[in-house]
C-alpha positions in Angstrom: 0.4 0.4 -0.3 2.8 1.9 0.3 4.4 2.0 -2.8 1.2 2.6 -4.4 0.6 5.3 -2.9 4.2 6.7 -3.4 3.5 6.2 -7.4 -0.1 7.8 -7.6 0.9 10.7 -5.6 4.3 11.0 -7.8 2.0 10.7 -11.2 -0.9 12.9 -10.0 2.6 15.5 -8.8 4.1 15.3 -12.2 0.8 14.9 -15.0 -1.1 17.5 -12.9 -3.6 16.1 -10.9 -4.7 16.4 -7.5 -7.0 13.3 -7.3 -4.7 11.0 -7.7 -1.8 13.5 -6.1 -4.1 13.1 -2.5 -5.5 9.9 -3.2 -1.8 8.8 -3.5 -1.2 10.7 -0.5 -3.9 9.3 1.4 -2.9 5.4 0.9 0.6 6.4 2.1 -0.3 7.6 5.6 -3.0 4.4 5.4 0.2 1.7 4.9 2.6 3.9 7.0 -0.1 3.4 10.0 -0.7 0.1 9.1 2.2 -0.6 9.3 3.3 1.3 12.4 0.5 -0.6 14.2 2.0 -4.0 12.8 5.8 -3.1 14.1 4.4 -2.9 18.1 3.1 -6.0 17.7 -1.0 -4.8 17.8 -3.0 -6.8 15.9 -4.9 -5.5 13.0 -8.4 -6.4 11.5 -8.1 -9.0 13.7 -4.6 -10.8 12.2 -1.2 -10.3 14.4 0.8 -11.6 11.3 0.0 -10.3 8.0 2.3 -12.5 5.4 
């Protein structure tokens, strides 16, 4: 999710499409939050480990 967010953020910025820019930013933030929650050992979505 973090990589997809970065890709959309870059495409939106370079192409001048603000919708892609905002969606990429949101995906990036959500991905980082899920990463932090997973790293501290908190179960995310009912699962402790995501493979």
